[in-house]
C-alpha positions in Angstrom: 92.2 77.5 50.2 95.5 76.8 51.8 94.9 79.4 54.4 92.1 77.4 55.9 94.1 74.2 56.4 97.4 75.8 57.5 98.5 76.0 61.1 99.6 79.2 62.9 103.2 79.0 61.9 102.4 78.7 58.2 99.8 81.5 58.4 102.4 83.7 60.0 105.0 82.9 57.3 102.4 83.5 54.6 101.6 86.9 56.1 105.3 87.9 56.3 105.8 86.8 52.7 102.8 88.9 51.6 104.1 91.9 53.5 107.6 91.5 52.0 106.2 91.2 48.4 104.1 94.4 49.1 107.2 96.2 50.3 109.2 95.2 47.2 106.4 96.3 44.9 106.0 99.6 46.8 109.7 100.3 46.6 109.9 99.4 42.9 107.0 101.6 42.0 108.4 104.5 44.0 111.7 104.3 42.2 110.0 104.1 38.8 107.8 107.1 39.7 110.8 109.1 40.9 112.8 108.2 37.7 109.9 109.2 35.5 108.7 112.3 37.3 111.5 113.1 39.7 112.8 116.4 40.7 114.2 118.3 37.8 116.6 121.3 38.3 114.6 124.5 38.7 116.2 127.4 36.9 117.0 130.4 39.0 114.4 133.1 39.0 116.2 136.0 37.3 115.1 138.2 34.4 115.9 136.9 31.0 118.1 139.7 29.6 119.9 139.2 26.3 123.6 139.6 26.6 123.6 141.4 23.3 121.3 144.2 24.6 
């Protein structure tokens, strides 16, 4: 309900704060996703030959 009684400066500040919170959340989720499912080293594509063969 505060949005209806606020003047333009307060509405602008609230919009900036909302965008900043969204950016922090997006960055945090991206880092968590990368940490969980990030790039793992891909083994080189070469035939598996036993060194005892």
